N, C-alpha and C positions, 0 to 999 in steps of 0.2 A: 286804867284807860278803857273807855267804852266809846263805841261809835254810835252816833245818833243821826237819824235820817234828816235830810233837808229837802225843802222845796224851794226852787229858785226862779228868779226872773232876771234876765240879763246875764249874758255870759261873754266874757272876753278873757280868755286863758283860764279863768276860774269864775265861779258864780259871783256876780257883783252885788246882788241883793238876794238874800235868802232868809227863810224862816225855818226854825226848828223848835221842837218841844223838849224841854229839859226840866226835870224835877217838877212837873206839872206847870211849868211856865212856858208861855208861847213867846218866842224870842225872834226879833227881826235884826238881822245883820245888814246894815245899810252901807253900801259902798258904791253908790251910783256915780256916774260921770259928773265931774265938777266943771262947769263951764268956766269958772274963774281960773282954775288951774289948767284948763284944757287937757285934762288927764283924769285918771281914776285916782282917788285918794290912797294914801299908804295905810290908812286905818279904816276898819269898819266901825261905825257908830252902832251900838247895840241898844235895843229898846225892848222892854217887856210890854207885850201887847195884851189887851183884854182877852180872856179866854173865849168870849163870845164871837170874836173875829175869825176863829179857826175855820169854820165852815165857809165863811165869806171869801176867804183867800183862794179857794178853788175856782171861783167864778167871777170875781170882781177885780177891778184894777188895783194895783198896788201903789199907784201914784199917791203921794202924801201920806202913806201908811205910817210913817214915823210920827206924824202929828197926832196919831191916835194912841201912841204908846208913852211909856215912861222911860226916859233916858237912864241907862244904867252904867254906861262907860264906853270906852274905846279899846279896841284890840288891834294890834298890827295885822294887816292882811297876811304878811309873811309868816305869822305865828299860827295861823289857822291851818290845821292838818286835814286835808281832804282825802277821801278814798282815791284809789288809783285812777278812777274815771273823772274825778273832780266834780261829780254830779249827783252823788247819792248820799254820802255821809260825811260828817266831820268827827274828829276826836273831841270828846267833851272836856278834856283837860283844860282847854282854853277858858272854859267857863268857871273853873275853880281857882283861877289866878287872882292875885290881889289887884285891886283897881276897879273891879266891877262891884256895884253897890246893890246888894240883894237885901230885901227887907227881912 
């Protein structure tokens, strides 16, 4: 079990959309508010983003960021283990679970 740093946008009890770097992959966890559900989803959709986007994430909007990535799978929000502040790190074991498609 290792903790990896996150950068997030949108927080409602937990980060609702965040990016992390794991095994040289830039990953987006997308759990933004769903107008159809009128709630936040139970799962994060996980996308691998092009490495060239890393610098851009600090200064530009994250709107439609998922459209720039490759979908790798979904993970239950409840299974993502955040640090005690819920704002700095996640446990990387969620990324080693079956169901995510790594090349």
